[in-house]
FIBA-274629 format. One record per residue (C-alpha): chain; residue in one letter; residue number from 1; x, y, z. Coordinates in Angstrom, 3 decimals, padded with zeros to 6 digits. Layout:
BEGIN
ATOM   ch   aa     i          x          y          z
ATOM    A    a   NUM          X          Y          Z
...
This chain:
BEGIN
ATOM   ch   aa     i          x          y          z
ATOM    A    m     1    053.229   -049.290   -002.556
ATOM    A    k     2    049.982   -051.251   -002.835
ATOM    A    s     3    048.064   -048.103   -003.777
ATOM    A    i     4    050.535   -047.279   -006.559
ATOM    A    f     5    050.277   -050.804   -007.949
ATOM    A    l     6    046.472   -050.694   -007.687
ATOM    A    s     7    046.374   -047.345   -009.500
ATOM    A    i     8    048.582   -048.639   -012.295
ATOM    A    a     9    046.558   -051.847   -012.613
ATOM    A    l    10    043.288   -049.891   -012.723
ATOM    A    t    11    044.650   -047.501   -015.335
ATOM    A    v    12    045.916   -050.354   -017.529
ATOM    A    s    13    042.654   -052.302   -017.274
ATOM    A    t    14    040.634   -049.173   -018.073
ATOM    A    f    15    042.825   -048.514   -021.117
ATOM    A    i    16    042.487   -052.116   -022.308
ATOM    A    t    17    038.691   -052.017   -021.890
ATOM    A    w    18    038.489   -048.647   -023.676
ATOM    A    s    19    040.672   -049.797   -026.570
ATOM    A    q    20    038.659   -052.995   -026.978
ATOM    A    t    21    035.361   -051.110   -027.187
ATOM    A    t    22    036.608   -048.384   -029.494
ATOM    A    s    23    038.960   -050.246   -031.799
ATOM    A    t    24    036.506   -052.824   -033.110
ATOM    A    l    25    034.425   -050.383   -035.141
ATOM    A    t    26    035.310   -049.126   -038.590
ATOM    A    w    27    034.149   -045.607   -039.404
ATOM    A    y    28    034.380   -044.924   -043.130
ATOM    A    t    29    034.959   -041.420   -044.442
ATOM    A    d    30    034.665   -042.333   -048.130
ATOM    A    i    31    031.023   -042.918   -049.094
ATOM    A    s    32    032.000   -045.119   -052.062
ATOM    A    l    33    033.951   -047.538   -049.880
ATOM    A    a    34    031.168   -047.530   -047.287
ATOM    A    s    35    028.574   -048.210   -049.987
ATOM    A    q    36    030.604   -051.158   -051.263
ATOM    A    a    37    030.751   -052.583   -047.739
ATOM    A    a    38    027.024   -051.969   -047.177
ATOM    A    t    39    026.016   -053.814   -050.335
ATOM    A    a    40    028.510   -056.635   -049.734
ATOM    A    e    41    027.284   -057.124   -046.151
ATOM    A    n    42    023.627   -056.258   -046.884
ATOM    A    k    43    023.497   -053.657   -044.092
ATOM    A    p    44    022.119   -050.129   -043.903
ATOM    A    m    45    024.521   -047.247   -043.412
ATOM    A    l    46    024.611   -044.857   -040.473
ATOM    A    l    47    025.719   -041.437   -041.745
ATOM    A    f    48    027.069   -039.332   -038.872
ATOM    A    f    49    027.197   -035.647   -039.823
ATOM    A    t    50    029.516   -034.007   -037.294
ATOM    A    g    51    031.715   -031.055   -036.566
ATOM    A    s    52    034.529   -033.034   -034.998
ATOM    A    d    53    036.574   -030.117   -033.720
ATOM    A    w    54    033.836   -027.734   -032.574
ATOM    A    c    55    030.447   -029.430   -032.027
ATOM    A    g    56    029.798   -030.060   -028.334
ATOM    A    w    57    026.629   -032.091   -028.942
ATOM    A    c    58    028.542   -034.270   -031.408
ATOM    A    h    59    031.172   -034.959   -028.762
ATOM    A    r    60    028.436   -035.754   -026.268
ATOM    A    l    61    026.755   -038.217   -028.673
ATOM    A    q    62    030.091   -039.916   -029.234
ATOM    A    r    63    030.941   -040.053   -025.539
ATOM    A    e    64    027.514   -041.177   -024.293
ATOM    A    v    65    026.537   -043.502   -027.153
ATOM    A    f    66    029.097   -044.242   -029.880
ATOM    A    n    67    031.980   -044.953   -027.484
ATOM    A    t    68    030.045   -047.480   -025.389
ATOM    A    p    69    030.216   -051.272   -025.433
ATOM    A    q    70    026.464   -051.460   -026.162
ATOM    A    f    71    026.816   -049.360   -029.306
ATOM    A    t    72    029.926   -051.251   -030.401
ATOM    A    t    73    028.113   -054.573   -030.089
ATOM    A    w    74    025.052   -053.333   -031.986
ATOM    A    a    75    026.854   -051.367   -034.705
ATOM    A    s    76    029.386   -054.082   -035.486
ATOM    A    t    77    026.593   -056.421   -036.586
ATOM    A    d    78    023.815   -054.108   -037.776
ATOM    A    v    79    025.182   -051.079   -039.694
ATOM    A    i    80    028.037   -049.675   -041.745
ATOM    A    l    81    029.342   -046.519   -040.051
ATOM    A    v    82    030.194   -043.367   -041.994
ATOM    A    e    83    031.558   -040.158   -040.494
ATOM    A    l    84    030.885   -037.043   -042.550
ATOM    A    d    85    032.927   -034.325   -040.904
ATOM    A    f    86    032.599   -030.545   -041.158
ATOM    A    p    87    035.567   -029.289   -039.114
ATOM    A    r    88    036.417   -025.639   -038.630
ATOM    A    n    89    040.093   -025.919   -037.725
ATOM    A    k    90    041.406   -028.963   -039.550
ATOM    A    v    91    041.649   -029.505   -043.277
ATOM    A    l    92    040.176   -032.591   -044.909
ATOM    A    p    93    041.219   -033.870   -048.329
ATOM    A    q    94    039.411   -031.925   -051.074
ATOM    A    n    95    037.514   -034.975   -052.377
ATOM    A    i    96    036.181   -035.748   -048.861
ATOM    A    t    97    035.186   -032.102   -048.287
ATOM    A    e    98    033.290   -032.036   -051.593
ATOM    A    q    99    031.669   -035.420   -050.897
ATOM    A    n   100    030.549   -034.296   -047.417
ATOM    A    q   101    029.096   -031.035   -048.743
ATOM    A    l   102    027.182   -032.883   -051.452
ATOM    A    l   103    025.732   -035.325   -048.916
ATOM    A    q   104    024.902   -032.459   -046.553
ATOM    A    q   105    022.856   -030.860   -049.336
ATOM    A    q   106    021.302   -034.155   -050.437
ATOM    A    f   107    020.067   -034.909   -046.910
ATOM    A    a   108    019.262   -031.256   -046.068
ATOM    A    v   109    021.398   -031.359   -042.923
ATOM    A    q   110    021.164   -028.045   -041.105
ATOM    A    g   111    022.431   -028.893   -037.621
ATOM    A    y   112    024.888   -031.146   -035.883
ATOM    A    p   113    024.917   -033.871   -034.876
ATOM    A    t   114    022.601   -035.369   -037.464
ATOM    A    v   115    022.514   -039.091   -038.087
ATOM    A    w   116    020.819   -040.437   -041.211
ATOM    A    f   117    020.109   -044.098   -041.790
ATOM    A    v   118    020.075   -045.175   -045.435
ATOM    A    n   119    019.707   -048.353   -047.418
ATOM    A    v   120    022.180   -048.812   -050.246
ATOM    A    t   121    021.503   -050.458   -053.580
ATOM    A    k   122    023.840   -050.833   -056.526
ATOM    A    v   123    022.487   -050.163   -059.992
ATOM    A    e   124    025.065   -050.875   -062.675
ATOM    A    d   125    028.163   -048.998   -061.475
ATOM    A    k   126    026.394   -046.527   -059.172
ATOM    A    f   127    025.206   -046.703   -055.603
ATOM    A    n   128    021.806   -045.354   -054.647
ATOM    A    l   129    021.206   -044.143   -051.112
ATOM    A    a   130    017.589   -044.531   -050.001
ATOM    A    p   131    016.973   -042.427   -046.874
ATOM    A    l   132    015.103   -044.122   -044.037
ATOM    A    n   133    015.028   -041.362   -041.406
ATOM    A    s   134    017.275   -039.241   -039.229
ATOM    A    t   135    017.990   -038.632   -035.583
ATOM    A    g   136    020.523   -036.813   -033.461
ATOM    A    y   137    021.508   -036.717   -029.835
ATOM    A    l   138    018.933   -038.355   -027.547
ATOM    A    q   139    019.038   -038.327   -023.768
ATOM    A    g   140    018.958   -041.697   -022.080
ATOM    A    g   141    022.214   -043.271   -023.127
ATOM    A    p   142    022.994   -046.018   -025.611
ATOM    A    e   143    019.903   -048.125   -024.895
ATOM    A    v   144    017.497   -045.311   -025.831
ATOM    A    w   145    019.567   -044.305   -028.863
ATOM    A    i   146    019.923   -047.863   -030.186
ATOM    A    t   147    016.204   -048.592   -029.682
ATOM    A    n   148    015.392   -045.497   -031.749
ATOM    A    a   149    017.943   -046.488   -034.413
ATOM    A    k   150    016.458   -049.991   -034.692
ATOM    A    s   151    013.002   -048.474   -035.075
ATOM    A    i   152    014.221   -046.274   -037.935
ATOM    A    i   153    015.965   -049.154   -039.675
ATOM    A    n   154    012.905   -051.389   -039.278
ATOM    A    g   155    010.547   -048.741   -040.639
ATOM    A    g   156    009.093   -047.607   -037.322
ATOM    A    k   157    008.296   -051.096   -036.090
């Protein structure tokens, strides 16, 4: 009986911890809304080019970095998150598909996962995306990935 209770308690606490670390981040899919948030909060954007339903390295980056408490803490204060998906088996709204393809061309993305960091400025009614640099999956967990991301955002410093 004790082992059943312990198993249930462990499962519930794991679920609560997982939901707390994953539910606090907002991942935009609409670049216009993300750009508005980036300019309002004066933060760079992290553009995550992914194949959500087929890319193993994308899943690994999410599992080992994006779905960790360290990443959640950093990202919630330092960047606006944007997921630009290129699925093979699910259908995205036409406007999102066209937006993602345009951004893929603009940033010359040829492989997945690719993560671009950009600064956003608003000129009149348009948003300009100024590329900083890109990265992808890095071995070493969230600490290594976040250190690299900070270096990109800070211009290599």
